[in-house]
Structures are given as C-alpha cells and as structure tokens.
N, CA, C, O and the ligand as a Tripos MOL2 file, in Angstrom:
@<TRIPOS>MOLECULE
protein
  225   223    57     0     0
PROTEIN
NO_CHARGES

@<TRIPOS>ATOM
      1 N        -167.0790  -17.1140   40.4480 N.3       1 MET1
      2 CA       -166.8510  -18.5140   40.0740 C.3       1 MET1
      3 C        -166.5110  -19.3480   41.2990 C.2       1 MET1
      4 O        -165.8130  -18.8970   42.2070 O.2       1 MET1
      5 N        -167.0050  -20.5390   41.3030 N.am      2 GLY2
      6 CA       -166.6730  -21.4590   42.3800 C.3       2 GLY2
      7 C        -167.2700  -21.1000   43.7270 C.2       2 GLY2
      8 O        -166.8140  -21.5780   44.7660 O.2       2 GLY2
      9 N        -168.2710  -20.2740   43.7060 N.am      3 LEU3
     10 CA       -168.9100  -19.9200   44.9640 C.3       3 LEU3
     11 C        -169.9520  -20.9490   45.3830 C.2       3 LEU3
     12 O        -170.3840  -21.0040   46.5350 O.2       3 LEU3
     13 N        -170.3350  -21.7560   44.4100 N.am      4 GLY4
     14 CA       -171.3180  -22.7880   44.7080 C.3       4 GLY4
     15 C        -172.7180  -22.2390   44.9060 C.2       4 GLY4
     16 O        -173.5960  -22.9100   45.4500 O.2       4 GLY4
     17 N        -172.9090  -21.0250   44.4610 N.am      5 ARG5
     18 CA       -174.2190  -20.4140   44.6050 C.3       5 ARG5
     19 C        -174.8080  -20.2260   43.2110 C.2       5 ARG5
     20 O        -174.1890  -19.5900   42.3580 O.2       5 ARG5
     21 N        -175.9480  -20.7510   42.9840 N.am      6 SER6
     22 CA       -176.5160  -20.6470   41.6420 C.3       6 SER6
     23 C        -177.0750  -19.2540   41.4210 C.2       6 SER6
     24 O        -177.7280  -18.6760   42.2900 O.2       6 SER6
     25 N        -176.8040  -18.7410   40.2540 N.am      7 GLN7
     26 CA       -177.3080  -17.4180   39.9110 C.3       7 GLN7
     27 C        -178.7690  -17.5180   39.5080 C.2       7 GLN7
     28 O        -179.2030  -18.4760   38.8680 O.2       7 GLN7
     29 N        -179.4830  -16.5300   39.8930 N.am      8 ILE8
     30 CA       -180.8730  -16.4510   39.4580 C.3       8 ILE8
     31 C        -180.9660  -15.3920   38.3800 C.2       8 ILE8
     32 O        -180.6030  -14.2330   38.5800 O.2       8 ILE8
     33 N        -181.4540  -15.8170   37.2500 N.am      9 LYS9
     34 CA       -181.5290  -14.8860   36.1320 C.3       9 LYS9
     35 C        -182.9660  -14.5200   35.8470 C.2       9 LYS9
     36 O        -183.8920  -15.3110   36.0270 O.2       9 LYS9
     37 N        -183.1140  -13.2950   35.3960 N.am     10 CYS10
     38 CA       -184.4400  -12.8120   35.0400 C.3      10 CYS10
     39 C        -184.9200  -13.5410   33.8020 C.2      10 CYS10
     40 O        -184.1690  -13.7240   32.8440 O.2      10 CYS10
     41 N        -186.1390  -13.9440   33.8270 N.am     11 ARG11
     42 CA       -186.7170  -14.7160   32.7370 C.3      11 ARG11
     43 C        -186.8910  -13.8430   31.4960 C.2      11 ARG11
     44 O        -186.8480  -14.3460   30.3740 O.2      11 ARG11
     45 N        -187.0840  -12.5540   31.6880 N.am     12 GLU12
     46 CA       -187.3610  -11.6580   30.5690 C.3      12 GLU12
     47 C        -186.0840  -11.1460   29.9080 C.2      12 GLU12
     48 O        -185.9110  -11.2960   28.6990 O.2      12 GLU12
     49 N        -185.1980  -10.5480   30.6840 N.am     13 CYS13
     50 CA       -184.0110   -9.9220   30.0930 C.3      13 CYS13
     51 C        -182.7650  -10.7930   30.2350 C.2      13 CYS13
     52 O        -181.7390  -10.5030   29.6190 O.2      13 CYS13
     53 N        -182.8400  -11.8480   31.0320 N.am     14 GLY14
     54 CA       -181.7260  -12.7750   31.1600 C.3      14 GLY14
     55 C        -180.5950  -12.2730   32.0320 C.2      14 GLY14
     56 O        -179.5540  -12.9230   32.1320 O.2      14 GLY14
     57 N        -180.7840  -11.1280   32.6620 N.am     15 LYS15
     58 CA       -179.7440  -10.6000   33.5340 C.3      15 LYS15
     59 C        -179.8280  -11.2450   34.9080 C.2      15 LYS15
     60 O        -180.8920  -11.6670   35.3590 O.2      15 LYS15
     61 N        -178.6870  -11.3070   35.5490 N.am     16 GLU16
     62 CA       -178.6540  -11.8700   36.8950 C.3      16 GLU16
     63 C        -179.3970  -10.9500   37.8620 C.2      16 GLU16
     64 O        -179.2170   -9.7320   37.8460 O.2      16 GLU16
     65 N        -180.2200  -11.5480   38.6890 N.am     17 ILE17
     66 CA       -180.9620  -10.7500   39.6570 C.3      17 ILE17
     67 C        -180.1510  -10.6940   40.9400 C.2      17 ILE17
     68 O        -179.9370  -11.7050   41.6080 O.2      17 ILE17
     69 N        -179.7060   -9.4930   41.2660 N.am     18 LYS18
     70 CA       -178.8660   -9.3500   42.4540 C.3      18 LYS18
     71 C        -179.6650   -8.8660   43.6530 C.2      18 LYS18
     72 O        -179.3300   -9.1640   44.7990 O.2      18 LYS18
     73 N        -180.7080   -8.1290   43.3790 N.am     19 ASP19
     74 CA       -181.5190   -7.6010   44.4680 C.3      19 ASP19
     75 C        -182.7240   -8.5000   44.7140 C.2      19 ASP19
     76 O        -182.6020   -9.7230   44.7780 O.2      19 ASP19
     77 N        -183.8330   -7.9020   44.8440 N.am     20 PHE20
     78 CA       -185.0300   -8.6610   45.1270 C.3      20 PHE20
     79 C        -185.5320   -9.3490   43.8610 C.2      20 PHE20
     80 O        -185.6210   -8.7380   42.7960 O.2      20 PHE20
     81 N        -185.8550  -10.6230   44.0000 N.am     21 LYS21
     82 CA       -186.4130  -11.3240   42.8430 C.3      21 LYS21
     83 C        -187.9280  -11.3840   42.9490 C.2      21 LYS21
     84 O        -188.4930  -11.6840   44.0010 O.2      21 LYS21
     85 N        -188.5470  -11.0950   41.8500 N.am     22 TYR22
     86 CA       -190.0030  -11.0020   41.8290 C.3      22 TYR22
     87 C        -190.6040  -12.2650   41.2380 C.2      22 TYR22
     88 O        -190.1380  -12.7910   40.2270 O.2      22 TYR22
     89 N        -191.6270  -12.7210   41.8830 N.am     23 THR23
     90 CA       -192.3610  -13.8610   41.3480 C.3      23 THR23
     91 C        -193.4750  -13.3430   40.4480 C.2      23 THR23
     92 O        -194.2000  -12.4130   40.8030 O.2      23 THR23
     93 N        -193.5930  -13.9490   39.3010 N.am     24 ALA24
     94 CA       -194.5980  -13.4910   38.3540 C.3      24 ALA24
     95 C        -196.0000  -13.8490   38.8320 C.2      24 ALA24
     96 O        -196.1910  -14.7980   39.5940 O.2      24 ALA24
     97 N        -196.9550  -13.0890   38.3810 N.am     25 MET25
     98 CA       -198.3400  -13.3860   38.7080 C.3      25 MET25
     99 C        -198.7710  -14.6500   37.9880 C.2      25 MET25
    100 O        -198.3070  -14.9170   36.8790 O.2      25 MET25
    101 N        -199.6450  -15.4260   38.5930 N.am     26 PRO26
    102 CA       -200.0840  -16.6840   37.9590 C.3      26 PRO26
    103 C        -200.6900  -16.4650   36.5780 C.2      26 PRO26
    104 O        -200.6240  -17.3430   35.7170 O.2      26 PRO26
    105 N        -201.2750  -15.3000   36.3730 N.am     27 GLU27
    106 CA       -201.9030  -14.9950   35.0850 C.3      27 GLU27
    107 C        -200.8770  -14.9090   33.9620 C.2      27 GLU27
    108 O        -201.2160  -15.1040   32.7950 O.2      27 GLU27
    109 N        -199.6470  -14.6240   34.3020 N.am     28 TRP28
    110 CA       -198.6240  -14.4330   33.2760 C.3      28 TRP28
    111 C        -198.0430  -15.7580   32.7910 C.2      28 TRP28
    112 O        -197.3680  -15.8210   31.7630 O.2      28 TRP28
    113 N        -198.3170  -16.7990   33.5420 N.am     29 ASP29
    114 CA       -197.8580  -18.1300   33.1460 C.3      29 ASP29
    115 C        -196.3310  -18.2090   33.0830 C.2      29 ASP29
    116 O        -195.7680  -18.8000   32.1610 O.2      29 ASP29
    117 N        -195.6760  -17.6110   34.0660 N.am     30 ILE30
    118 CA       -194.2200  -17.6280   34.1510 C.3      30 ILE30
    119 C        -193.8290  -18.2890   35.4670 C.2      30 ILE30
    120 O        -194.2990  -17.8860   36.5310 O.2      30 ILE30
    121 N        -192.9930  -19.2760   35.3960 N.am     31 SER31
    122 CA       -192.6180  -19.9760   36.6220 C.3      31 SER31
    123 C        -191.2780  -19.4750   37.1680 C.2      31 SER31
    124 O        -190.9320  -19.7460   38.3180 O.2      31 SER31
    125 N        -190.5330  -18.7490   36.3440 N.am     32 GLU32
    126 CA       -189.2450  -18.2330   36.7860 C.3      32 GLU32
    127 C        -189.3900  -16.8620   37.4370 C.2      32 GLU32
    128 O        -190.4800  -16.2930   37.5140 O.2      32 GLU32
    129 N        -188.2660  -16.3600   37.8960 N.am     33 TYR33
    130 CA       -188.2700  -15.0500   38.5470 C.3      33 TYR33
    131 C        -188.0640  -13.9220   37.5450 C.2      33 TYR33
    132 O        -187.5720  -14.1210   36.4350 O.2      33 TYR33
    133 N        -188.4570  -12.7430   37.9780 N.am     34 LEU34
    134 CA       -188.2480  -11.5500   37.1640 C.3      34 LEU34
    135 C        -187.4720  -10.5220   37.9750 C.2      34 LEU34
    136 O        -187.5690  -10.4780   39.2010 O.2      34 LEU34
    137 N        -186.6960   -9.6920   37.2710 N.am     35 CYS35
    138 CA       -186.0490   -8.5820   37.9480 C.3      35 CYS35
    139 C        -187.0550   -7.4470   38.1430 C.2      35 CYS35
    140 O        -188.1430   -7.4710   37.5700 O.2      35 CYS35
    141 N        -186.6940   -6.4780   38.9350 N.am     36 GLY36
    142 CA       -187.6230   -5.4050   39.2550 C.3      36 GLY36
    143 C        -188.1000   -4.6400   38.0370 C.2      36 GLY36
    144 O        -189.2640   -4.2490   37.9540 O.2      36 GLY36
    145 N        -187.2000   -4.4300   37.0950 N.am     37 ILE37
    146 CA       -187.5550   -3.6570   35.9050 C.3      37 ILE37
    147 C        -188.5820   -4.3990   35.0570 C.2      37 ILE37
    148 O        -189.6040   -3.8360   34.6640 O.2      37 ILE37
    149 N        -188.2970   -5.6620   34.7830 N.am     38 CYS38
    150 CA       -189.2030   -6.4350   33.9400 C.3      38 CYS38
    151 C        -190.5250   -6.6940   34.6550 C.2      38 CYS38
    152 O        -191.5810   -6.7510   34.0250 O.2      38 CYS38
    153 N        -190.4580   -6.8480   35.9470 N.am     39 TYR39
    154 CA       -191.6680   -7.0820   36.7100 C.3      39 TYR39
    155 C        -192.6050   -5.8780   36.6260 C.2      39 TYR39
    156 O        -193.7990   -6.0240   36.3650 O.2      39 TYR39
    157 N        -192.0460   -4.6850   36.8500 N.am     40 SER40
    158 CA       -192.8970   -3.4960   36.8100 C.3      40 SER40
    159 C        -193.4090   -3.2350   35.4010 C.2      40 SER40
    160 O        -194.5190   -2.7370   35.2120 O.2      40 SER40
    161 N        -192.5800   -3.5800   34.4120 N.am     41 LYS41
    162 CA       -193.0190   -3.4350   33.0320 C.3      41 LYS41
    163 C        -194.2220   -4.3300   32.7590 C.2      41 LYS41
    164 O        -195.2400   -3.8960   32.2200 O.2      41 LYS41
    165 N        -194.0720   -5.5710   33.1430 N.am     42 ARG42
    166 CA       -195.1470   -6.5440   32.9660 C.3      42 ARG42
    167 C        -196.4100   -6.1150   33.7120 C.2      42 ARG42
    168 O        -197.5280   -6.2140   33.2050 O.2      42 ARG42
    169 N        -196.1910   -5.6470   34.9100 N.am     43 LEU43
    170 CA       -197.3070   -5.2670   35.7620 C.3      43 LEU43
    171 C        -198.1040   -4.1310   35.1300 C.2      43 LEU43
    172 O        -199.3340   -4.1720   35.0940 O.2      43 LEU43
    173 N        -197.4040   -3.1250   34.6370 N.am     44 SER44
    174 CA       -198.1190   -1.9940   34.0350 C.3      44 SER44
    175 C        -198.8200   -2.4270   32.7540 C.2      44 SER44
    176 O        -199.9290   -1.9780   32.4660 O.2      44 SER44
    177 N        -198.1770   -3.2950   31.9910 N.am     45 GLU45
    178 CA       -198.8200   -3.8100   30.7780 C.3      45 GLU45
    179 C        -200.0890   -4.5700   31.1230 C.2      45 GLU45
    180 O        -201.1150   -4.4570   30.4530 O.2      45 GLU45
    181 N        -199.9870   -5.3320   32.1690 N.am     46 TYR46
    182 CA       -201.1170   -6.1470   32.6110 C.3      46 TYR46
    183 C        -202.2910   -5.2650   32.9990 C.2      46 TYR46
    184 O        -203.4320   -5.5350   32.6240 O.2      46 TYR46
    185 N        -202.0100   -4.2120   33.7490 N.am     47 TYR47
    186 CA       -203.0920   -3.3510   34.2180 C.3      47 TYR47
    187 C        -203.6470   -2.4860   33.0950 C.2      47 TYR47
    188 O        -204.8390   -2.1800   33.0800 O.2      47 TYR47
    189 N        -202.8040   -2.0930   32.1660 N.am     48 ILE48
    190 CA       -203.2810   -1.3260   31.0180 C.3      48 ILE48
    191 C        -204.2770   -2.1620   30.2170 C.2      48 ILE48
    192 O        -205.3360   -1.6780   29.8180 O.2      48 ILE48
    193 N        -203.9250   -3.3980   29.9960 N.am     49 LYS49
    194 CA       -204.8110   -4.2970   29.2540 C.3      49 LYS49
    195 C        -206.1550   -4.4430   29.9460 C.2      49 LYS49
    196 O        -207.2110   -4.3570   29.3200 O.2      49 LYS49
    197 N        -206.0900   -4.6620   31.2330 N.am     50 HIS50
    198 CA       -207.3260   -4.9280   31.9670 C.3      50 HIS50
    199 C        -208.1820   -3.6780   32.1180 C.2      50 HIS50
    200 O        -209.4120   -3.7450   32.1050 O.2      50 HIS50
    201 N        -207.5220   -2.5530   32.2580 N.am     51 GLU51
    202 CA       -208.2970   -1.3170   32.3410 C.3      51 GLU51
    203 C        -208.9770   -1.0390   31.0210 C.2      51 GLU51
    204 O        -210.1230   -0.5900   30.9850 O.2      51 GLU51
    205 N        -208.2740   -1.3050   29.9390 N.am     52 GLY52
    206 CA       -208.8420   -1.0990   28.6120 C.3      52 GLY52
    207 C        -210.0780   -1.9420   28.3910 C.2      52 GLY52
    208 O        -211.0210   -1.5290   27.7160 O.2      52 GLY52
    209 N        -210.0590   -3.1290   28.9690 N.am     53 LYS53
    210 CA       -211.2120   -4.0070   28.7990 C.3      53 LYS53
    211 C        -212.4050   -3.5060   29.6210 C.2      53 LYS53
    212 O        -213.5530   -3.5770   29.1820 O.2      53 LYS53
    213 N        -212.1110   -3.0080   30.8000 N.am     54 ASP54
    214 CA       -213.1790   -2.5860   31.6920 C.3      54 ASP54
    215 C        -213.9120   -1.3520   31.1710 C.2      54 ASP54
    216 O        -215.1260   -1.2220   31.3280 O.2      54 ASP54
    217 N        -213.1630   -0.4610   30.5570 N.am     55 LYS55
    218 CA       -213.7910    0.7500   30.0250 C.3      55 LYS55
    219 C        -214.6060    0.4200   28.7930 C.2      55 LYS55
    220 O        -214.4240   -0.6250   28.1690 O.2      55 LYS55
    221 N        -215.4660    1.2860   28.4680 N.am     56 LYS56
    222 CA       -216.3770    1.1200   27.3150 C.3      56 LYS56
    223 C        -217.6460    0.4160   27.7510 C.2      56 LYS56
    224 O        -218.5360    0.1830   26.9330 O.2      56 LYS56
    225 ZN       -185.3670   -8.4510   33.6980 Zn       57 ZN57
@<TRIPOS>BOND
     1     1     2 1
     2     2     3 1
     3     3     4 2
     4     3     5 am
     5     5     6 1
     6     6     7 1
     7     7     8 2
     8     7     9 am
     9     9    10 1
    10    10    11 1
    11    11    12 2
    12    11    13 am
    13    13    14 1
    14    14    15 1
    15    15    16 2
    16    15    17 am
    17    17    18 1
    18    18    19 1
    19    19    20 2
    20    19    21 am
    21    21    22 1
    22    22    23 1
    23    23    24 2
    24    23    25 am
    25    25    26 1
    26    26    27 1
    27    27    28 2
    28    27    29 am
    29    29    30 1
    30    30    31 1
    31    31    32 2
    32    31    33 am
    33    33    34 1
    34    34    35 1
    35    35    36 2
    36    35    37 am
    37    37    38 1
    38    38    39 1
    39    39    40 2
    40    39    41 am
    41    41    42 1
    42    42    43 1
    43    43    44 2
    44    43    45 am
    45    45    46 1
    46    46    47 1
    47    47    48 2
    48    47    49 am
    49    49    50 1
    50    50    51 1
    51    51    52 2
    52    51    53 am
    53    53    54 1
    54    54    55 1
    55    55    56 2
    56    55    57 am
    57    57    58 1
    58    58    59 1
    59    59    60 2
    60    59    61 am
    61    61    62 1
    62    62    63 1
    63    63    64 2
    64    63    65 am
    65    65    66 1
    66    66    67 1
    67    67    68 2
    68    67    69 am
    69    69    70 1
    70    70    71 1
    71    71    72 2
    72    71    73 am
    73    73    74 1
    74    74    75 1
    75    75    76 2
    76    75    77 am
    77    77    78 1
    78    78    79 1
    79    79    80 2
    80    79    81 am
    81    81    82 1
    82    82    83 1
    83    83    84 2
    84    83    85 am
    85    85    86 1
    86    86    87 1
    87    87    88 2
    88    87    89 am
    89    89    90 1
    90    90    91 1
    91    91    92 2
    92    91    93 am
    93    93    94 1
    94    94    95 1
    95    95    96 2
    96    95    97 am
    97    97    98 1
    98    98    99 1
    99    99   100 2
   100    99   101 am
   101   101   102 1
   102   102   103 1
   103   103   104 2
   104   103   105 am
   105   105   106 1
   106   106   107 1
   107   107   108 2
   108   107   109 am
   109   109   110 1
   110   110   111 1
   111   111   112 2
   112   111   113 am
   113   113   114 1
   114   114   115 1
   115   115   116 2
   116   115   117 am
   117   117   118 1
   118   118   119 1
   119   119   120 2
   120   119   121 am
   121   121   122 1
   122   122   123 1
   123   123   124 2
   124   123   125 am
   125   125   126 1
   126   126   127 1
   127   127   128 2
   128   127   129 am
   129   129   130 1
   130   130   131 1
   131   131   132 2
   132   131   133 am
   133   133   134 1
   134   134   135 1
   135   135   136 2
   136   135   137 am
   137   137   138 1
   138   138   139 1
   139   139   140 2
   140   139   141 am
   141   141   142 1
   142   142   143 1
   143   143   144 2
   144   143   145 am
   145   145   146 1
   146   146   147 1
   147   147   148 2
   148   147   149 am
   149   149   150 1
   150   150   151 1
   151   151   152 2
   152   151   153 am
   153   153   154 1
   154   154   155 1
   155   155   156 2
   156   155   157 am
   157   157   158 1
   158   158   159 1
   159   159   160 2
   160   159   161 am
   161   161   162 1
   162   162   163 1
   163   163   164 2
   164   163   165 am
   165   165   166 1
   166   166   167 1
   167   167   168 2
   168   167   169 am
   169   169   170 1
   170   170   171 1
   171   171   172 2
   172   171   173 am
   173   173   174 1
   174   174   175 1
   175   175   176 2
   176   175   177 am
   177   177   178 1
   178   178   179 1
   179   179   180 2
   180   179   181 am
   181   181   182 1
   182   182   183 1
   183   183   184 2
   184   183   185 am
   185   185   186 1
   186   186   187 1
   187   187   188 2
   188   187   189 am
   189   189   190 1
   190   190   191 1
   191   191   192 2
   192   191   193 am
   193   193   194 1
   194   194   195 1
   195   195   196 2
   196   195   197 am
   197   197   198 1
   198   198   199 1
   199   199   200 2
   200   199   201 am
   201   201   202 1
   202   202   203 1
   203   203   204 2
   204   203   205 am
   205   205   206 1
   206   206   207 1
   207   207   208 2
   208   207   209 am
   209   209   210 1
   210   210   211 1
   211   211   212 2
   212   211   213 am
   213   213   214 1
   214   214   215 1
   215   215   216 2
   216   215   217 am
   217   217   218 1
   218   218   219 1
   219   219   220 2
   220   219   221 am
   221   221   222 1
   222   222   223 1
   223   223   224 2
@<TRIPOS>SUBSTRUCTURE
     1 MET1         2 RESIDUE 1 A MET
     2 GLY2         6 RESIDUE 1 A GLY
     3 LEU3        10 RESIDUE 1 A LEU
     4 GLY4        14 RESIDUE 1 A GLY
     5 ARG5        18 RESIDUE 1 A ARG
     6 SER6        22 RESIDUE 1 A SER
     7 GLN7        26 RESIDUE 1 A GLN
     8 ILE8        30 RESIDUE 1 A ILE
     9 LYS9        34 RESIDUE 1 A LYS
    10 CYS10       38 RESIDUE 1 A CYS
    11 ARG11       42 RESIDUE 1 A ARG
    12 GLU12       46 RESIDUE 1 A GLU
    13 CYS13       50 RESIDUE 1 A CYS
    14 GLY14       54 RESIDUE 1 A GLY
    15 LYS15       58 RESIDUE 1 A LYS
    16 GLU16       62 RESIDUE 1 A GLU
    17 ILE17       66 RESIDUE 1 A ILE
    18 LYS18       70 RESIDUE 1 A LYS
    19 ASP19       74 RESIDUE 1 A ASP
    20 PHE20       78 RESIDUE 1 A PHE
    21 LYS21       82 RESIDUE 1 A LYS
    22 TYR22       86 RESIDUE 1 A TYR
    23 THR23       90 RESIDUE 1 A THR
    24 ALA24       94 RESIDUE 1 A ALA
    25 MET25       98 RESIDUE 1 A MET
    26 PRO26      102 RESIDUE 1 A PRO
    27 GLU27      106 RESIDUE 1 A GLU
    28 TRP28      110 RESIDUE 1 A TRP
    29 ASP29      114 RESIDUE 1 A ASP
    30 ILE30      118 RESIDUE 1 A ILE
    31 SER31      122 RESIDUE 1 A SER
    32 GLU32      126 RESIDUE 1 A GLU
    33 TYR33      130 RESIDUE 1 A TYR
    34 LEU34      134 RESIDUE 1 A LEU
    35 CYS35      138 RESIDUE 1 A CYS
    36 GLY36      142 RESIDUE 1 A GLY
    37 ILE37      146 RESIDUE 1 A ILE
    38 CYS38      150 RESIDUE 1 A CYS
    39 TYR39      154 RESIDUE 1 A TYR
    40 SER40      158 RESIDUE 1 A SER
    41 LYS41      162 RESIDUE 1 A LYS
    42 ARG42      166 RESIDUE 1 A ARG
    43 LEU43      170 RESIDUE 1 A LEU
    44 SER44      174 RESIDUE 1 A SER
    45 GLU45      178 RESIDUE 1 A GLU
    46 TYR46      182 RESIDUE 1 A TYR
    47 TYR47      186 RESIDUE 1 A TYR
    48 ILE48      190 RESIDUE 1 A ILE
    49 LYS49      194 RESIDUE 1 A LYS
    50 HIS50      198 RESIDUE 1 A HIS
    51 GLU51      202 RESIDUE 1 A GLU
    52 GLY52      206 RESIDUE 1 A GLY
    53 LYS53      210 RESIDUE 1 A LYS
    54 ASP54      214 RESIDUE 1 A ASP
    55 LYS55      218 RESIDUE 1 A LYS
    56 LYS56      222 RESIDUE 1 A LYS
    57 ZN57       225 GROUP 0 **** ****
C-alpha cells in the first residue's frame, strides 16, 4: 500500500503479475497482460485449434 506503483493483473485469472507479464497475441483480441500460466494455456489452446484445422 502507498507504494505508488500500479499493480498489473492478469486478464484471465485476475491475479497480480509479479514476474514476467505476457502480451497476448493479436489474434486473441486481448489488450491486457496475461500471467505465464494463462498465457501458456491460451497458447496451447490456440495451437491445438489451428492444428486441428490443418489436419484432414
Ligand atoms: Zn493468469
């Protein structure tokens, strides 16, 4: 409190990002930051979707 530093919160889980903040890919249409966990989750979901489309 009173540090005058604004907290950056993860857009997905709402937790404060203390380490590295990840910028979402433009395809995700997210302008806020993501924490590492939510970012990797999103990333794998994104690639699973796209791989599924490419196959067949
Ligand atoms: Zn998160």
